[in-house]
C-alpha positions as a Markdown table, in Angstrom:
| # | Residue | x | y | z |
|---|---|---|---|---|
| 1 | Unk | 13.1 | -7.6 | 21.3 |
| 2 | Unk | 12.5 | -9.0 | 17.8 |
| 3 | Unk | 14.2 | -8.9 | 14.4 |
| 4 | Unk | 12.6 | -7.0 | 11.5 |
| 5 | Unk | 13.6 | -6.3 | 7.9 |
| 6 | Unk | 12.3 | -3.3 | 6.1 |
| 7 | Unk | 12.2 | -3.5 | 2.3 |
| 8 | Unk | 12.3 | 0.0 | 1.0 |
| 9 | Unk | 14.0 | 3.2 | 2.2 |
| 10 | Unk | 11.4 | 5.8 | 1.3 |
| 11 | Unk | 9.3 | 7.8 | 3.8 |
| 12 | Unk | 7.3 | 4.8 | 5.1 |
| 13 | Unk | 10.3 | 2.5 | 5.2 |
| 14 | Unk | 12.4 | 5.1 | 7.1 |
| 15 | Unk | 9.5 | 5.8 | 9.5 |
| 16 | Unk | 9.2 | 2.1 | 10.3 |
| 17 | Unk | 12.9 | 1.6 | 10.5 |
| 18 | Unk | 13.5 | 4.6 | 12.8 |
| 19 | Unk | 10.5 | 3.8 | 15.0 |
| 20 | Unk | 11.4 | 0.1 | 15.4 |
| 21 | Unk | 15.0 | 1.0 | 16.2 |
| 22 | Unk | 13.9 | 3.4 | 18.8 |
| 23 | Unk | 11.8 | 0.6 | 20.3 |
| 24 | Unk | 14.9 | -1.6 | 20.6 |
| 25 | Unk | 14.4 | -4.1 | 17.8 |
| 26 | Unk | 17.0 | -5.5 | 15.5 |
| 27 | Unk | 16.3 | -3.6 | 12.3 |
| 28 | Unk | 17.7 | -4.2 | 8.8 |
| 29 | Unk | 16.8 | -2.0 | 5.9 |
| 30 | Unk | 17.1 | -3.0 | 2.2 |
| 31 | Unk | 17.1 | -0.8 | -0.8 |
| 32 | Unk | 18.3 | -1.6 | -4.3 |
| 33 | Unk | 20.3 | 1.7 | -4.4 |
| 34 | Unk | 23.1 | 2.7 | -2.1 |
| 35 | Unk | 22.3 | 6.4 | -2.7 |
| 36 | Unk | 19.2 | 5.9 | -0.5 |
| 37 | Unk | 21.4 | 5.5 | 2.5 |
| 38 | Unk | 23.7 | 8.5 | 2.0 |
| 39 | Unk | 21.6 | 10.9 | 4.0 |
| 40 | Unk | 21.0 | 8.4 | 6.8 |
| 41 | Unk | 24.7 | 7.7 | 7.1 |
| 42 | Unk | 25.6 | 11.4 | 7.0 |
| 43 | Unk | 23.1 | 12.3 | 9.7 |
| 44 | Unk | 24.0 | 9.2 | 11.8 |
| 45 | Unk | 20.5 | 7.9 | 11.8 |
| 46 | Unk | 16.9 | 8.6 | 10.9 |
| 47 | Unk | 15.3 | 11.6 | 12.7 |
| 48 | Unk | 11.6 | 11.2 | 13.4 |
| 49 | Unk | 9.2 | 14.0 | 14.5 |
| 50 | Unk | 5.4 | 14.2 | 15.1 |
| 51 | Unk | 3.7 | 11.2 | 16.6 |
| 52 | Unk | 7.1 | 9.6 | 17.0 |
| 53 | Unk | 10.1 | 11.7 | 18.3 |
| 54 | Unk | 13.7 | 10.6 | 18.3 |
| 55 | Unk | 16.6 | 9.6 | 16.2 |
| 56 | Unk | 18.1 | 6.2 | 15.6 |
| 57 | Unk | 20.4 | 4.3 | 13.3 |
| 58 | Unk | 19.2 | 0.9 | 12.1 |
| 59 | Unk | 21.5 | -2.0 | 12.6 |
| 60 | Unk | 22.0 | -2.7 | 8.9 |
| 61 | Unk | 21.6 | -0.7 | 5.7 |
| 62 | Unk | 22.1 | -3.0 | 2.7 |
| 63 | Unk | 21.5 | -3.6 | -1.0 |
| 64 | Unk | 21.7 | -7.3 | -0.4 |
| 65 | Unk | 18.1 | -8.7 | 0.0 |
| 66 | Unk | 19.3 | -12.0 | 1.5 |
| 67 | Unk | 21.4 | -10.3 | 4.1 |
| 68 | Unk | 18.5 | -8.0 | 5.1 |
| 69 | Unk | 16.0 | -10.8 | 5.5 |
| 70 | Unk | 18.0 | -13.8 | 6.8 |
| 71 | Unk | 16.6 | -14.8 | 10.2 |
| 72 | Unk | 14.2 | -11.9 | 10.4 |
| 73 | Unk | 11.0 | -12.7 | 12.1 |
| 74 | Unk | 9.0 | -10.1 | 10.2 |
| 75 | Unk | 9.8 | -8.7 | 6.7 |
| 76 | Unk | 7.9 | -5.5 | 5.9 |
| 77 | Unk | 7.6 | -4.5 | 2.3 |
| 78 | Unk | 7.3 | -0.7 | 2.4 |
| 79 | Unk | 8.2 | -0.1 | -1.3 |
| 80 | Unk | 6.0 | 1.5 | -3.9 |
| 81 | Unk | 3.5 | -0.8 | -5.6 |
| 82 | Unk | 5.3 | -0.7 | -8.9 |
| 83 | Unk | 8.2 | -2.5 | -7.2 |
| 84 | Unk | 6.1 | -5.3 | -5.8 |
| 85 | Unk | 6.3 | -7.6 | -8.9 |
| 86 | Unk | 10.2 | -7.5 | -8.9 |
| 87 | Unk | 10.4 | -7.8 | -5.1 |
| 88 | Unk | 7.9 | -10.7 | -5.0 |
| 89 | Unk | 10.1 | -12.7 | -7.3 |
| 90 | Unk | 13.2 | -11.9 | -5.3 |
| 91 | Unk | 11.6 | -12.6 | -1.9 |
| 92 | Unk | 10.3 | -15.9 | -3.1 |
| 93 | Unk | 13.9 | -17.0 | -3.7 |
| 94 | Unk | 15.2 | -16.1 | -0.2 |
| 95 | Unk | 12.4 | -16.2 | 2.4 |
| 96 | Unk | 11.7 | -19.3 | 4.6 |
| 97 | Unk | 8.3 | -20.8 | 5.6 |
| 98 | Unk | 8.7 | -19.7 | 9.3 |
| 99 | Unk | 9.0 | -16.0 | 8.3 |
| 100 | Unk | 6.2 | -13.5 | 8.1 |
| 101 | Unk | 6.2 | -11.0 | 5.2 |
| 102 | Unk | 3.7 | -8.1 | 5.2 |
| 103 | Unk | 3.0 | -5.6 | 2.4 |
| 104 | Unk | 2.6 | -2.4 | 4.3 |
| 105 | Unk | 0.8 | -1.1 | 2.5 |
| 106 | Unk | -0.2 | -3.5 | -0.2 |
| 107 | Unk | -2.4 | -3.0 | -3.2 |
| 108 | Unk | -5.0 | -5.4 | -4.5 |
| 109 | Unk | -3.2 | -8.7 | -5.3 |
| 110 | Unk | 0.2 | -8.1 | -3.7 |
| 111 | Unk | 0.0 | -11.1 | -1.3 |
| 112 | Unk | -1.6 | -13.3 | -3.9 |
| 113 | Unk | 1.2 | -12.4 | -6.4 |
| 114 | Unk | 3.9 | -13.3 | -3.8 |
| 115 | Unk | 2.3 | -16.7 | -3.0 |
| 116 | Unk | 2.2 | -17.4 | -6.7 |
| 117 | Unk | 5.9 | -16.6 | -7.0 |
| 118 | Unk | 6.8 | -19.1 | -4.3 |
| 119 | Unk | 4.8 | -21.8 | -6.1 |
| 120 | Unk | 6.5 | -20.9 | -9.4 |
| 121 | Unk | 9.9 | -21.2 | -7.6 |
| 122 | Unk | 8.9 | -24.6 | -6.2 |
| 123 | Unk | 9.4 | -23.4 | -2.6 |
| 124 | Unk | 7.1 | -23.6 | 0.4 |
| 125 | Unk | 5.8 | -20.1 | 1.0 |
| 126 | Unk | 6.4 | -17.8 | 3.9 |
| 127 | Unk | 3.4 | -16.5 | 5.8 |
| 128 | Unk | 2.2 | -13.7 | 3.6 |
| 129 | Unk | -0.1 | -10.8 | 4.5 |
| 130 | Unk | -1.0 | -7.3 | 3.3 |
| 131 | Unk | -2.7 | -4.2 | 4.6 |
| 132 | Unk | -5.1 | -1.8 | 3.0 |
| 133 | Unk | -3.0 | 1.3 | 3.9 |
| 134 | Unk | 0.2 | 2.2 | 5.7 |
| 135 | Unk | 0.1 | 2.2 | 9.5 |
| 136 | Unk | 2.2 | 5.3 | 9.4 |
| 137 | Unk | 1.0 | 8.5 | 7.8 |
| 138 | Unk | 4.3 | 10.2 | 7.1 |
| 139 | Unk | 6.5 | 12.2 | 4.7 |
| 140 | Unk | 10.1 | 13.0 | 4.3 |
| 141 | Unk | 10.7 | 16.6 | 5.3 |
| 142 | Unk | 14.4 | 16.7 | 4.8 |
| 143 | Unk | 17.4 | 14.3 | 4.4 |
| 144 | Unk | 16.7 | 11.3 | 6.7 |
| 145 | Unk | 14.1 | 13.4 | 8.5 |
| 146 | Unk | 10.6 | 11.9 | 8.6 |
| 147 | Unk | 7.5 | 13.6 | 9.9 |
| 148 | Unk | 5.0 | 11.1 | 11.3 |
| 149 | Unk | 1.7 | 12.8 | 11.0 |
| 150 | Unk | -0.1 | 9.9 | 12.6 |
| 151 | Unk | 0.2 | 6.3 | 13.5 |
| 152 | Unk | -3.3 | 5.1 | 12.6 |
| 153 | Unk | -5.6 | 3.7 | 15.2 |
| 154 | Unk | -6.5 | 0.5 | 13.3 |
| 155 | Unk | -5.4 | -0.9 | 10.0 |
| 156 | Unk | -7.1 | -3.9 | 8.4 |
| 157 | Unk | -4.8 | -6.8 | 7.5 |
| 158 | Unk | -5.3 | -10.3 | 6.0 |
| 159 | Unk | -3.1 | -13.2 | 5.3 |
| 160 | Unk | -3.1 | -15.5 | 2.3 |
| 161 | Unk | -4.6 | -18.0 | 3.2 |
| 162 | Unk | -7.0 | -16.0 | 5.3 |
| 163 | Unk | -7.2 | -18.9 | 7.8 |
| 164 | Unk | -3.7 | -17.7 | 9.0 |
| 165 | Unk | -4.6 | -14.1 | 9.6 |
| 166 | Unk | -4.9 | -14.6 | 13.4 |
| 167 | Unk | -1.4 | -16.0 | 13.5 |
| 168 | Unk | 0.0 | -13.1 | 11.5 |
| 169 | Unk | -1.7 | -10.6 | 13.7 |
| 170 | Unk | -0.2 | -12.2 | 16.8 |
| 171 | Unk | 3.3 | -12.2 | 15.4 |
| 172 | Unk | 3.1 | -8.4 | 14.7 |
| 173 | Unk | 2.0 | -7.4 | 18.2 |
| 174 | Unk | 5.6 | -7.3 | 19.7 |
| 175 | Unk | 6.5 | -4.8 | 17.0 |
| 176 | Unk | 3.4 | -2.7 | 16.4 |
| 177 | Unk | 1.0 | -3.5 | 19.3 |
| 178 | Unk | -2.6 | -4.3 | 18.4 |
| 179 | Unk | -3.0 | -1.6 | 15.7 |
| 180 | Unk | -3.4 | -4.2 | 13.0 |
| 181 | Unk | -6.8 | -5.7 | 12.9 |
| 182 | Unk | -8.5 | -8.6 | 11.1 |
| 183 | Unk | -9.6 | -7.4 | 7.7 |
| 184 | Unk | -11.4 | -10.6 | 6.7 |
| 185 | Unk | -9.5 | -11.8 | 3.6 |
| 186 | Unk | -7.0 | -10.4 | 1.1 |
| 187 | Unk | -9.7 | -9.4 | -1.4 |
| 188 | Unk | -11.5 | -7.3 | 1.2 |
| 189 | Unk | -8.3 | -5.8 | 2.4 |
| 190 | Unk | -7.0 | -5.1 | -1.1 |
| 191 | Unk | -10.3 | -3.4 | -2.1 |
| 192 | Unk | -10.2 | -1.4 | 1.1 |
| 193 | Unk | -7.2 | 0.5 | -0.1 |
| 194 | Unk | -8.8 | 3.9 | -0.7 |
| 195 | Unk | -5.7 | 5.8 | -1.8 |
| 196 | Unk | -6.8 | 6.0 | -5.5 |
| 197 | Unk | -10.2 | 7.3 | -4.4 |
| 198 | Unk | -8.7 | 10.3 | -2.6 |
| 199 | Unk | -5.5 | 10.8 | -4.5 |
| 200 | Unk | -6.5 | 10.7 | -8.1 |
| 201 | Unk | -9.5 | 12.9 | -8.6 |
| 202 | Unk | -8.0 | 16.1 | -7.1 |
| 203 | Unk | -4.7 | 15.5 | -8.9 |
| 204 | Unk | -6.4 | 15.0 | -12.3 |
| 205 | Unk | -8.9 | 17.8 | -11.9 |
| 206 | Unk | -6.2 | 20.3 | -10.7 |
| 207 | Unk | -3.7 | 19.1 | -13.3 |
| 208 | Unk | -2.3 | 22.6 | -14.1 |
| 209 | Unk | -1.0 | 22.8 | -10.5 |
| 210 | Unk | 0.7 | 19.5 | -11.0 |
| 211 | Unk | 2.4 | 20.8 | -14.2 |
| 212 | Unk | 3.4 | 24.0 | -12.3 |
| 213 | Unk | 4.8 | 21.9 | -9.4 |
| 214 | Unk | 2.8 | 24.2 | -7.1 |
| 215 | Unk | 2.9 | 21.6 | -4.3 |
| 216 | Unk | -0.4 | 22.8 | -2.8 |
| 217 | Unk | -1.7 | 20.8 | 0.2 |
| 218 | Unk | -3.7 | 17.9 | -1.3 |
| 219 | Unk | -6.6 | 18.5 | 1.0 |
| 220 | Unk | -7.1 | 22.1 | -0.2 |
| 221 | Unk | -7.8 | 20.9 | -3.7 |
| 222 | Unk | -11.0 | 19.0 | -2.6 |
| 223 | Unk | -14.0 | 21.3 | -3.2 |
| 224 | Unk | -17.6 | 20.2 | -2.5 |
| 225 | Unk | -18.1 | 19.1 | -6.1 |
| 226 | Unk | -14.8 | 17.2 | -6.1 |
| 227 | Unk | -15.9 | 15.7 | -2.8 |
| 228 | Unk | -19.0 | 14.4 | -4.6 |
| 229 | Unk | -16.9 | 12.9 | -7.3 |
| 230 | Unk | -14.7 | 11.2 | -4.8 |
| 231 | Unk | -17.8 | 9.8 | -3.2 |
| 232 | Unk | -19.1 | 8.5 | -6.6 |
| 233 | Unk | -15.8 | 6.9 | -7.5 |
| 234 | Unk | -15.8 | 5.3 | -4.0 |
| 235 | Unk | -19.2 | 3.9 | -4.7 |
| 236 | Unk | -17.9 | 2.1 | -7.7 |
| 237 | Unk | -15.1 | 0.5 | -5.7 |
| 238 | Unk | -17.6 | -0.6 | -3.0 |
| 239 | Unk | -19.9 | -2.0 | -5.8 |
| 240 | Unk | -17.0 | -4.0 | -7.2 |
| 241 | Unk | -16.5 | -5.6 | -3.8 |
| 242 | Unk | -20.1 | -6.6 | -3.7 |
| 243 | Unk | -19.9 | -8.0 | -7.2 |
| 244 | Unk | -17.1 | -10.2 | -5.9 |
| 245 | Unk | -18.9 | -11.2 | -2.8 |
| 246 | Unk | -17.3 | -8.9 | -0.2 |
| 247 | Unk | -18.2 | -5.8 | 1.7 |
| 248 | Unk | -15.6 | -3.1 | 1.9 |
| 249 | Unk | -15.7 | 0.1 | 4.0 |
| 250 | Unk | -16.2 | 3.5 | 2.4 |
| 251 | Unk | -13.6 | 6.2 | 2.2 |
| 252 | Unk | -15.5 | 8.1 | 4.8 |
| 253 | Unk | -15.5 | 5.1 | 7.1 |
| 254 | Unk | -11.7 | 4.9 | 6.6 |
| 255 | Unk | -11.4 | 8.5 | 7.8 |
| 256 | Unk | -13.4 | 7.6 | 10.9 |
| 257 | Unk | -11.4 | 4.4 | 11.7 |
| 258 | Unk | -8.0 | 5.8 | 10.9 |
| 259 | Unk | -8.3 | 9.4 | 12.2 |
| 260 | Unk | -11.5 | 9.5 | 14.3 |
| 261 | Unk | -13.3 | 11.8 | 11.8 |
| 262 | Unk | -17.0 | 11.0 | 11.7 |
| 263 | Unk | -18.9 | 14.1 | 10.9 |
| 264 | Unk | -19.1 | 17.2 | 8.6 |
| 265 | Unk | -19.4 | 17.7 | 4.9 |
| 266 | Unk | -17.1 | 15.8 | 2.6 |
| 267 | Unk | -14.6 | 18.8 | 2.5 |
| 268 | Unk | -14.7 | 19.2 | 6.3 |
| 269 | Unk | -14.0 | 15.5 | 6.8 |
| 270 | Unk | -11.1 | 15.6 | 4.4 |
| 271 | Unk | -9.6 | 18.6 | 6.1 |
| 272 | Unk | -10.1 | 17.1 | 9.5 |
| 273 | Unk | -8.4 | 13.9 | 8.4 |
| 274 | Unk | -5.5 | 15.3 | 6.4 |
| 275 | Unk | -5.2 | 19.0 | 7.3 |
| 276 | Unk | -2.8 | 18.5 | 10.1 |
| 277 | Unk | -0.3 | 16.7 | 7.9 |
| 278 | Unk | -0.7 | 19.2 | 5.0 |
| 279 | Unk | 1.0 | 16.8 | 2.6 |
| 280 | Unk | 1.5 | 18.3 | -0.9 |
| 281 | Unk | -0.2 | 17.4 | -4.1 |
| 282 | Unk | 1.9 | 15.7 | -6.9 |
| 283 | Unk | 4.6 | 17.8 | -8.4 |
| 284 | Unk | 5.0 | 15.7 | -11.6 |
| 285 | Unk | 3.5 | 12.9 | -13.5 |
| 286 | Unk | 6.1 | 10.6 | -12.0 |
| 287 | Unk | 4.5 | 11.0 | -8.5 |
| 288 | Unk | 3.1 | 7.9 | -7.0 |
| 289 | Unk | -0.4 | 9.3 | -7.1 |
| 290 | Unk | -0.1 | 8.6 | -10.8 |
| 291 | Unk | 2.4 | 5.8 | -11.1 |
| 292 | Unk | 1.0 | 3.7 | -8.2 |
| 293 | Unk | -2.6 | 4.7 | -7.6 |
| 294 | Unk | -3.6 | 4.3 | -11.2 |
| 295 | Unk | -1.8 | 1.3 | -12.6 |
| 296 | Unk | -1.9 | -0.6 | -9.3 |
| 297 | Unk | -5.3 | 0.8 | -8.1 |
| 298 | Unk | -7.8 | 2.1 | -10.6 |
| 299 | Unk | -6.5 | -0.1 | -13.5 |
| 300 | Unk | -6.6 | -3.2 | -11.4 |
| 301 | Unk | -10.2 | -2.6 | -10.3 |
| 302 | Unk | -11.2 | -1.7 | -13.9 |
| 303 | Unk | -9.6 | -4.9 | -15.3 |
| 304 | Unk | -11.2 | -7.2 | -12.8 |
| 305 | Unk | -14.6 | -5.4 | -13.2 |
| 306 | Unk | -14.6 | -5.8 | -17.0 |
| 307 | Unk | -13.8 | -9.5 | -16.6 |
| 308 | Unk | -16.9 | -10.2 | -14.4 |
| 309 | Unk | -19.2 | -7.8 | -16.3 |
| 310 | Unk | -19.4 | -5.0 | -13.6 |
| 311 | Unk | -19.5 | -1.5 | -15.0 |
| 312 | Unk | -17.1 | 1.2 | -13.5 |
| 313 | Unk | -17.5 | 4.1 | -15.9 |
| 314 | Unk | -15.9 | 6.8 | -13.6 |
| 315 | Unk | -12.9 | 4.5 | -12.8 |
| 316 | Unk | -12.5 | 3.7 | -16.5 |
| 317 | Unk | -12.6 | 7.4 | -17.4 |
| 318 | Unk | -9.9 | 8.4 | -14.8 |
| 319 | Unk | -7.7 | 5.6 | -16.2 |
| 320 | Unk | -8.1 | 6.8 | -19.8 |
| 321 | Unk | -7.8 | 10.5 | -19.0 |
| 322 | Unk | -4.7 | 10.0 | -17.0 |
| 323 | Unk | -3.1 | 7.9 | -19.8 |
| 324 | Unk | -3.5 | 10.9 | -22.1 |
| 325 | Unk | -2.3 | 13.4 | -19.5 |
| 326 | Unk | 0.7 | 11.3 | -18.5 |
| 327 | Unk | 1.5 | 9.9 | -21.9 |
| 328 | Unk | 1.4 | 6.3 | -20.6 |
| 329 | Unk | -0.4 | 3.1 | -21.4 |
| 330 | Unk | -0.8 | 1.8 | -17.8 |
| 331 | Unk | -1.7 | -1.8 | -18.7 |
| 332 | Unk | 1.8 | -2.3 | -20.1 |
| 333 | Unk | 3.3 | -2.4 | -16.6 |
| 334 | Unk | 0.3 | -2.2 | -14.3 |
| 335 | Unk | -1.5 | -4.9 | -12.4 |
| 336 | Unk | -4.4 | -6.6 | -14.2 |
| 337 | Unk | -6.5 | -9.7 | -13.9 |
| 338 | Unk | -4.2 | -11.2 | -16.5 |
| 339 | Unk | -1.0 | -10.3 | -14.7 |
| 340 | Unk | -2.3 | -11.9 | -11.6 |
| 341 | Unk | -3.0 | -15.1 | -13.4 |
| 342 | Unk | -6.8 | -14.6 | -13.1 |
| 343 | Unk | -7.7 | -14.1 | -16.8 |
| 344 | Unk | -11.0 | -15.7 | -17.6 |
| 345 | Unk | -11.7 | -16.5 | -13.9 |
| 346 | Unk | -15.2 | -15.7 | -12.7 |
| 347 | Unk | -16.1 | -13.8 | -9.5 |
| 348 | Unk | -16.3 | -16.8 | -7.3 |
| 349 | Unk | -12.9 | -18.1 | -8.6 |
| 350 | Unk | -11.3 | -14.7 | -8.1 |
| 351 | Unk | -12.4 | -14.5 | -4.5 |
| 352 | Unk | -11.3 | -18.1 | -3.9 |
| 353 | Unk | -7.8 | -17.2 | -5.1 |
| 354 | Unk | -7.6 | -14.3 | -2.6 |
| 355 | Unk | -8.9 | -16.4 | 0.3 |
| 356 | Unk | -6.9 | -19.5 | -0.2 |
| 357 | Unk | -3.9 | -18.4 | -2.3 |
| 358 | Unk | -4.6 | -21.3 | -4.7 |
| 359 | Unk | -4.5 | -19.8 | -8.1 |
| 360 | Unk | -5.8 | -21.4 | -11.3 |
| 361 | Unk | -3.3 | -23.8 | -12.9 |
| 362 | Unk | -2.6 | -21.3 | -15.7 |
| 363 | Unk | -1.4 | -18.8 | -13.1 |
| 364 | Unk | 1.4 | -21.0 | -11.7 |
């Protein structure tokens, strides 16, 4: 059995930690806050139901990042996207070159950002990779109780540099089997994250139910016309990929690859993919569908697109409308071409940074 560190103790972090412990691995969990462990300690472990059944207590629950990661073969970052900048700086100070760190899930630029932090720290980087989405579709349904709606059939992954993706995939097999697949490069994988495409339009267009904290199942908010809007927003994301020289799968292809859904209207496919889980819509403007999918999703796409002269009017509109609704200026803390060190870089240079990890001199 192997040693694995999980960074983050939310629903995804607990799902991975519980599953890996049940499988017999040496599991360490890091969170910045001790309160995240109270329910786990009180229950005597993490209880999993759904696609994974059982209960297990990880070997270590700690607020010490170095203690969690020392000697771990694999380090899984399962924290929200808004924590990635802080975590990247901290991880670059403690990880060693022989370790593998994977953002699971990542958002466009997570792996590139971490490689840059290693360079800034004057240290040889670990092997860094990211996925387009979480392998585990899951939600907390009580204190230290995680419902695993599905373990996806295949999740694209890429390392930075992309020449080491095969090595990263092989090192993950003892833990997750062969469910991670070669996603090409980190630009393709980052742009393949379809969460903003599905999460944001229904949340924005049903905003009263967010304000009312109605917690309706997200999939029930997708009407045929909202399905058309999801499709149109998705087309802008795909077009940005082409403008940067890569092909990325559609949201509908994602449903087929992840959940085996390959037919029906837009609404029928959404229901078939997500209906079984019945996960609720956002219940406040602090929900990650706003605080993650917009400043580390739509905003990032919009920023890079504007820099290379590619128009994304729907994406831009959702960013601006959400700023008014949420009372936020997302670019203050979100991920942009500038925050990635790619300001002024053309499409070819942006892709090169994601493929090789070699950022422009100004970035490091």
